[in-house]
C-alpha positions as CSV (number, residue, x, y, z in Angstrom):
1,M,111.6,105.8,136.5
2,N,112.8,104.0,133.4
3,R,110.3,101.7,131.7
4,F,111.4,98.9,129.6
5,L,109.2,97.7,126.9
6,S,109.3,94.3,125.0
7,G,110.4,94.2,121.4
8,K,106.6,93.5,120.5
9,A,105.5,96.5,122.4
10,V,108.0,98.8,120.7
11,R,107.6,97.4,117.2
12,S,103.6,97.9,117.6
13,A,104.3,101.5,118.9
14,V,106.6,102.4,116.0
15,A,104.4,100.6,113.5
16,A,101.5,102.7,114.7
17,A,103.7,105.8,114.3
18,A,104.9,105.0,111.0
19,M,101.6,103.8,109.4
20,G,101.5,106.4,106.5
21,T,101.2,109.3,108.8
22,L,104.8,110.2,109.5
23,F,106.3,112.3,106.8
24,V,109.9,113.7,107.1
25,G,111.4,115.8,104.4
26,G,108.5,115.0,102.0
27,A,109.1,111.4,102.1
28,A,106.9,108.9,104.1
29,I,108.7,106.4,106.3
30,A,107.8,102.9,105.2
31,A,104.8,101.4,107.0
32,V,105.2,98.4,109.3
33,E,101.9,96.9,110.3
34,P,101.2,96.7,114.1
35,G,102.2,93.6,115.5
36,Q,103.9,92.3,112.4
37,Q,107.1,90.3,112.7
38,V,109.5,92.2,110.5
39,S,112.7,90.2,108.9
40,E,115.9,92.0,108.0
41,A,115.3,91.5,104.4
42,D,111.7,93.0,104.6
43,L,113.0,96.0,106.5
44,A,115.9,96.4,103.9
45,A,113.3,96.3,101.0
46,R,111.2,99.0,102.5
47,L,114.1,101.2,104.1
48,G,117.1,100.3,102.4
49,P,120.1,98.3,103.6
50,A,121.1,98.5,107.3
51,T,124.4,100.0,108.4
52,P,125.8,98.2,111.7
53,V,126.7,100.7,114.1
54,V,127.4,100.7,117.9
55,L,125.7,102.8,120.5
56,M,128.4,105.1,122.1
57,E,126.1,105.9,125.0
58,A,123.1,104.3,126.8
59,T,119.9,105.6,125.2
60,A,116.2,104.8,124.8
61,L,114.3,103.9,121.8
62,R,111.4,106.2,120.8
63,E,108.2,105.5,118.9
64,Q,108.8,108.7,116.9
65,P,112.0,110.9,116.1
66,R,111.0,113.7,118.5
67,N,112.3,114.7,121.8
68,A,108.8,115.0,123.4
69,V,107.9,111.4,122.8
70,R,108.2,109.3,125.8
71,P,111.3,107.0,125.9
72,G,110.7,103.2,125.7
73,L,113.3,100.4,125.7
74,S,116.6,101.3,127.3
75,V,119.5,100.2,125.3
76,P,122.9,100.3,126.9
77,S,126.2,101.6,125.4
78,G,128.5,99.3,123.5
79,V,125.5,97.3,121.9
80,Q,125.8,96.8,118.1
81,V,122.6,97.9,116.3
82,R,121.5,98.1,112.7
83,A,120.5,101.5,111.3
84,Y,118.0,101.9,108.4
85,Q,117.1,105.2,108.0
86,R,118.2,108.8,109.1
87,I,116.3,111.9,109.0
88,Y,116.4,115.5,110.1
89,N,113.7,117.4,111.8
90,E,113.4,120.4,114.3
91,D,114.6,118.0,117.2
92,G,117.8,117.2,115.4
93,H,119.3,114.1,113.5
94,W,117.6,110.8,114.2
95,S,118.2,107.1,113.2
96,F,115.7,104.3,112.9
97,I,117.3,101.2,114.3
98,R,116.8,97.6,115.1
99,V,118.1,96.2,118.4
100,D,117.4,92.3,118.2
101,D,113.7,92.4,117.6
102,A,113.1,95.9,118.8
103,L,112.7,98.8,116.5
104,G,112.7,102.5,117.2
105,W,114.2,106.0,116.8
106,V,117.5,107.2,118.6
107,P,119.3,110.5,118.3
108,S,122.1,109.9,115.6
109,S,124.6,111.6,118.0
110,V,124.7,108.3,120.2
111,L,125.8,106.0,117.1
112,N,129.2,105.4,116.1
């Protein structure tokens, strides 16, 4: 069964994961406070400018860049999103994206 989360629920979950505890390649991913509304300008200031990309296949946002993390909001293929940060870990290449008001991680392979 596919579970859909509101943008606020995904933001809160991503924020909890990013609150100074997630380190990738020695760099901490910028913290976003739980429940905080985050503007494009604020995200860009924390994570660098966004790159507009399109999802090549349907995928789900994840709270952390890990395969074992339960998928959240399902996003269909063909949707334009904004990618802020890309990392590599033992689970592969991941991108931190924004879809409307939702934030989360997706495998970089689904982005064009």
